[in-house]
C-alpha positions as CSV (number, residue, x, y, z in Angstrom):
1,M,23.9,10.8,-26.3
2,D,21.1,11.4,-23.9
3,N,20.1,14.2,-27.0
4,L,19.9,11.4,-29.4
5,Q,16.5,9.8,-27.6
6,T,13.7,11.8,-29.1
7,P,15.2,12.3,-32.7
8,L,15.8,8.4,-32.5
9,L,12.4,7.3,-31.0
10,V,10.7,9.7,-33.7
11,A,13.0,8.2,-36.5
12,T,11.8,4.5,-35.2
13,L,8.0,5.7,-35.7
14,L,8.7,6.9,-39.2
15,A,10.4,4.5,-40.1
16,Y,7.6,1.5,-39.2
17,V,4.8,3.8,-40.5
18,L,6.9,4.0,-44.3
19,A,7.0,-0.2,-43.5
20,F,3.5,-0.2,-43.3
21,M,2.9,2.1,-46.3
22,F,5.0,0.0,-48.5
23,Y,3.7,-3.3,-47.1
24,F,0.2,-1.8,-47.9
25,I,0.9,-0.9,-51.4
26,T,2.4,-4.1,-52.1
27,F,-0.4,-6.8,-51.0
28,I,-3.3,-4.3,-51.5
29,Y,-2.3,-2.4,-55.0
30,S,-0.3,-5.8,-55.8
31,K,3.0,-3.8,-56.4
32,E,5.4,-6.8,-55.4
33,S,8.6,-4.5,-56.3
34,F,7.4,-2.8,-53.2
35,L,8.3,-6.0,-50.8
36,N,11.9,-5.3,-50.7
37,Y,11.2,-1.8,-49.6
38,A,8.9,-2.8,-47.1
39,K,11.3,-5.5,-45.6
40,I,14.6,-3.2,-45.8
41,L,12.5,-0.5,-43.7
42,T,11.1,-2.9,-41.2
43,L,14.6,-4.1,-40.6
44,V,15.7,0.1,-40.2
45,A,13.3,0.1,-38.3
46,F,13.9,-2.4,-35.8
47,L,17.3,-1.3,-35.7
48,F,16.5,2.3,-34.7
49,N,14.7,0.9,-32.4
50,S,17.6,-1.4,-31.3
51,S,19.7,1.6,-31.3
52,L,17.8,3.4,-29.2
53,L,17.7,0.6,-26.3
54,I,21.4,0.2,-26.7
55,I,21.7,4.3,-25.6
56,R,19.0,4.0,-22.9
57,A,21.2,1.0,-21.4
58,V,24.7,2.7,-21.6
59,L,22.6,6.3,-19.9
60,I,21.4,3.9,-17.1
61,N,24.2,1.2,-17.0
62,G,22.1,-1.8,-17.3
63,L,19.1,-3.4,-19.3
64,P,16.3,-0.4,-20.0
65,L,13.6,-2.4,-18.0
66,R,13.0,0.0,-15.2
67,N,9.7,1.8,-16.3
68,L,6.5,2.0,-18.8
69,F,8.8,3.7,-21.5
70,E,11.7,1.3,-21.3
71,F,9.3,-1.4,-21.2
72,G,7.5,-0.1,-24.2
73,L,10.7,0.1,-26.6
74,F,11.5,-3.7,-25.7
75,F,8.1,-4.6,-26.1
76,V,8.0,-3.1,-29.8
77,W,11.1,-4.3,-30.1
78,A,10.3,-8.2,-29.0
79,I,6.8,-7.8,-31.4
80,T,9.0,-6.8,-34.7
81,L,11.6,-9.7,-33.4
82,V,9.1,-12.7,-33.5
83,F,7.5,-11.1,-36.4
84,L,10.7,-11.2,-38.4
85,I,11.6,-14.7,-37.4
86,I,7.7,-15.8,-38.2
87,Q,8.1,-14.0,-41.9
88,Y,11.5,-15.5,-42.3
89,K,10.7,-19.2,-41.4
90,F,7.2,-19.1,-42.7
91,N,7.1,-16.7,-45.7
92,L,4.3,-14.5,-44.1
93,P,5.2,-11.1,-45.3
94,V,1.4,-10.0,-45.8
95,A,1.2,-10.7,-41.6
96,A,3.1,-7.0,-41.4
97,L,-0.7,-5.5,-42.2
98,F,-1.8,-6.4,-38.8
99,V,1.5,-6.4,-37.0
100,L,3.0,-3.1,-37.8
101,P,-0.1,-1.2,-36.7
102,I,0.1,-2.6,-33.2
103,N,3.9,-1.5,-33.1
104,I,2.6,2.1,-34.7
105,L,0.3,2.7,-31.8
106,L,2.4,1.7,-28.9
107,L,5.5,4.1,-30.5
108,L,2.2,7.0,-30.7
109,F,1.9,6.4,-27.0
110,L,5.9,6.1,-26.2
111,V,6.5,9.6,-27.9
112,N,4.3,10.8,-25.5
113,L,5.9,9.6,-22.3
114,D,8.9,11.6,-20.6
115,V,12.0,10.2,-21.8
116,T,14.4,11.5,-18.6
117,I,17.0,9.6,-16.8
118,R,16.1,8.9,-13.0
119,P,17.2,6.6,-10.3
120,A,16.1,3.5,-10.2
121,M,13.5,2.9,-7.4
122,P,15.1,0.8,-4.4
123,A,12.7,-2.1,-5.5
124,L,14.2,-2.5,-9.0
125,R,17.7,-2.8,-7.9
126,S,17.4,-6.5,-7.7
127,K,19.3,-9.4,-10.0
128,W,15.4,-10.7,-10.1
129,L,14.3,-7.4,-12.6
130,I,16.1,-8.9,-15.9
131,V,14.6,-12.1,-15.8
132,H,11.3,-10.9,-15.1
133,V,11.0,-8.2,-17.0
134,L,12.3,-9.5,-20.3
135,S,10.4,-12.9,-19.8
136,A,7.2,-10.5,-19.7
137,V,8.7,-8.7,-23.0
138,L,9.3,-11.8,-25.0
139,A,6.2,-13.2,-23.5
140,Y,4.1,-10.2,-25.1
141,G,5.8,-9.8,-27.9
142,A,4.9,-13.0,-29.2
143,F,1.2,-12.7,-27.7
144,A,1.2,-9.7,-29.9
145,I,1.8,-11.6,-33.0
146,S,-0.6,-14.1,-32.0
147,F,-3.5,-11.1,-31.9
148,A,-2.4,-10.3,-35.4
149,L,-2.9,-14.0,-36.4
150,S,-6.0,-14.1,-34.9
151,I,-7.7,-11.5,-36.5
152,M,-6.3,-12.5,-39.8
153,Y,-8.0,-15.7,-39.4
154,L,-11.1,-13.9,-38.3
155,L,-11.3,-11.5,-41.4
156,K,-10.2,-14.4,-43.7
157,E,-13.3,-16.7,-42.0
158,R,-15.3,-13.7,-42.9
159,L,-13.8,-12.9,-46.4
160,M,-14.4,-16.5,-47.4
161,K,-18.4,-16.1,-46.8
162,S,-19.1,-12.8,-48.1
163,N,-16.0,-12.0,-51.2
164,P,-14.1,-14.6,-51.5
165,A,-12.9,-13.4,-55.1
166,G,-12.1,-10.4,-53.4
167,R,-8.2,-9.0,-53.5
168,L,-7.6,-9.4,-49.3
169,A,-9.8,-13.0,-49.0
170,G,-6.5,-14.1,-52.0
171,I,-3.6,-12.5,-50.2
172,L,-4.4,-13.4,-46.9
173,P,-2.9,-17.3,-46.0
174,K,-5.5,-20.2,-45.2
175,P,-7.5,-20.4,-42.3
176,E,-5.6,-23.8,-40.8
177,I,-2.2,-21.7,-41.4
178,L,-3.2,-18.6,-39.5
179,D,-4.8,-20.9,-37.1
180,E,-1.8,-23.1,-36.4
181,L,0.8,-20.2,-36.4
182,S,-1.4,-18.5,-33.9
183,Y,-1.3,-21.5,-31.8
184,K,2.9,-22.2,-32.3
185,V,3.6,-18.6,-31.0
186,I,1.0,-18.9,-28.0
187,F,2.9,-22.3,-27.1
188,V,6.1,-20.1,-27.4
189,G,5.2,-17.3,-25.2
190,M,3.4,-19.3,-22.4
191,P,6.5,-20.7,-20.4
192,A,8.0,-16.9,-20.7
193,L,4.7,-15.8,-19.1
194,T,5.0,-18.3,-16.6
195,I,8.7,-17.4,-15.6
196,M,7.3,-13.9,-15.2
197,L,4.7,-14.8,-12.9
198,V,7.2,-17.4,-10.6
199,T,10.2,-14.5,-10.5
200,G,7.8,-12.0,-10.0
201,A,6.7,-13.9,-6.7
202,V,10.1,-14.7,-5.7
203,W,11.2,-11.2,-6.3
204,A,8.2,-9.5,-4.4
205,E,9.0,-11.8,-1.5
206,Y,12.5,-10.5,-1.5
207,S,11.6,-6.9,-1.9
208,W,7.9,-6.7,0.2
209,G,8.3,-9.7,2.1
210,R,5.4,-11.7,0.5
211,Y,5.3,-13.9,-2.5
212,W,1.8,-12.3,-3.5
213,S,-0.4,-9.3,-2.4
214,W,-2.8,-9.1,-4.8
215,D,-1.7,-5.8,-6.7
216,P,-3.7,-5.3,-9.5
217,K,-0.6,-5.6,-12.0
218,E,-0.4,-8.9,-10.4
219,T,-4.0,-9.7,-10.7
220,W,-4.0,-8.5,-14.6
221,A,-0.8,-10.9,-15.3
222,L,-2.4,-13.7,-13.4
223,I,-5.7,-13.2,-15.2
224,T,-3.8,-13.0,-18.7
225,W,-2.4,-16.3,-17.7
226,F,-5.7,-18.1,-17.3
227,I,-6.6,-16.9,-20.3
228,Y,-3.6,-18.3,-22.4
229,S,-3.6,-21.5,-20.1
230,A,-7.2,-21.6,-21.5
231,Y,-6.4,-21.2,-24.8
232,L,-3.8,-24.0,-25.0
233,H,-6.4,-26.7,-22.5
234,I,-9.1,-26.0,-25.7
235,R,-6.6,-26.7,-28.4
236,L,-5.8,-30.1,-26.4
237,R,-9.4,-31.0,-26.2
238,G,-9.5,-30.1,-30.1
239,W,-11.2,-26.7,-30.1
240,K,-9.4,-24.8,-33.3
241,G,-10.5,-22.2,-35.4
242,R,-13.0,-19.3,-34.5
243,K,-13.2,-20.3,-30.9
244,A,-9.2,-20.3,-30.4
245,A,-8.7,-17.1,-32.2
246,I,-11.3,-15.1,-29.8
247,L,-10.0,-16.6,-27.1
248,S,-6.3,-15.5,-28.2
249,I,-7.6,-11.6,-29.1
250,L,-9.1,-11.6,-25.8
251,G,-5.8,-13.0,-23.9
252,F,-4.1,-10.1,-25.8
253,L,-6.6,-7.5,-24.4
254,A,-5.8,-8.7,-21.1
255,V,-2.1,-7.9,-21.8
256,I,-2.8,-4.5,-23.0
257,F,-4.6,-4.0,-19.9
258,T,-2.2,-5.1,-17.8
259,F,0.6,-3.0,-19.7
260,L,-1.1,0.4,-19.8
261,G,-4.8,0.1,-18.3
262,V,-3.6,-0.9,-15.0
263,S,-0.7,1.4,-15.0
264,Y,-3.4,4.4,-15.3
265,L,-6.5,3.2,-13.9
266,L,-5.8,0.8,-11.1
267,P,-2.2,2.3,-9.8
268,G,-0.5,0.1,-6.7
269,I,2.6,-0.8,-5.9
270,H,3.9,-1.7,-9.9
271,S,2.9,1.7,-10.7
272,Y,6.4,2.8,-11.2
273,A,6.4,0.0,-14.4
């Protein structure tokens, strides 16, 4: 079963690439007949992704949430899950043009990581692991979708001024719809991010004897929380549109830096993650 990991990871990547290509052909070249193929390929990629997580779980005899590779797999899985819900509930398949590239880039990073199974570090053998890391995965997946929706908003806004009759301007939803959906997704993701911070503090006290140590990953997770808190605050004060979209994008950039940048540039006690 261990030998299936790399082939299945590559198959997942290829399925997402093919799905993106079919979505691209559907919307950019007006080939509506390709849409069903795009949706099927997205589901296939999601199933491959899920199967890889299941195999990993069997191999380690637990949820695969212990290192960068496993978290990355769950990150891609969560992004796709939120996208599928958005696509089904709000009929917004065009969002795939902006969501799937995030998955593809993350998977291109993951295929270069070591998939070897190693014993978990003592700090990771805790009941808090599942709640803490799963809440992070769900929050980050939601924020990735809000990032894509915010990019769509800014692009739509610009195209409405420069080329309102163009093909891309026509296929993108109204700015008001994108703005509202981005807000709803962040509103769902914030409780999960808060749970991540709280359970992380409790876990840290249990493992290291202190709730907070200003480790780089802790610090950047808190910065991310403040950015999205500011987003929700300005929404309550009536700020919408461009300012909100820019803050949403900044928030996801903080997510990516917390996930990858800190791990490589600012290693600390969370360097195993």
